[in-house]
N, C-alpha and C positions, 0 to 999 in steps of 0.2 A: 466301539459300542455304538450301535445305531440309536436313533432318536426315540424309537418305541421302547427299547430296553431302558434308556435313560429316564424317560418319563415314568415308567413302571417303578424304577428304583426310588425316584423322588416321592411318588405317591406312597409307596410302602414305608419310606422313612417318615413321612408326615403322619401317617396313620398310627405309627408306633410312638409318636412323641407324646409325653404326658401333658395334660392340660394344666396351664398355669393360671391361677385365680388371683394374681396380683394386680389385675386391672381395675379392681373395685376401688373407688375413692375412700379415703379415710373419713372417719366421722367428723362432723363440723367443718366439712369442706364444701365450698360453694360449687355446685355443679348444675348445669342446665338440664332440665328434664322436660320432655314433651308432655304438654297438657292436652286434654281432649278438646278444649274449646280455645278459640282465639280471643285475646283481649288486647287492649292498647298497651303499648310499652310505657311503663310508669315513668321512666326517665325522660323519654321523648315528650311525653305529655306535660311533665313539669316544666320543661324548657319552652314548649309551645304556649302554655298558659301565660308564662311571663311575657312572651312576645305578642301573642295574638288575642289573648283572653280565653275564657273557658269554653264558650260556644264554638269558636273556630278551631280551637285546639282539639276538641273531641272529634271533629270531622277530618282534620288534617294529620292526625297522629297515626303512625303506622301500627298495624295490628301484628301480633306475634302469637305463636302457639307454644313458646318456650317460657319456662318459669324457673327461677332459681330455687333450688330445694331448701336452702337455708333461710333466705330472705322472704320467700313466698311471694315474690314480686314477678310480674310478667315483664320480661326484658327482651329487646331485640338483641341480636348477636353483638352488634357493635357496642351497644350500651353495656352489655354484660362484661365485655372485656375491658372497657374503660373503667367501670365502677369497681371491678374486682381486681384490677391491676394484673390481669392475666395476659399472657402472650396470645396474640391473634394467630389463628391457624392459617 
């Protein structure tokens, strides 16, 4: 079988596969969602306030566009995985 026929068979097989909708997270599960605006990471900010004070912390804390859907807090990726005991990708 040549490569063209092989590719055609693969595509035909993929098109006929049923869609599985089991990728949706269960309720009450912490998941990052992309928000429309950027905010400072709440966990990084809390740590920086303890070290630097409020004024410097506001300027030096990283901004993120991701928010936890359950906590409703803006979190950078590293803080999300640390706080929610999830495995890093």
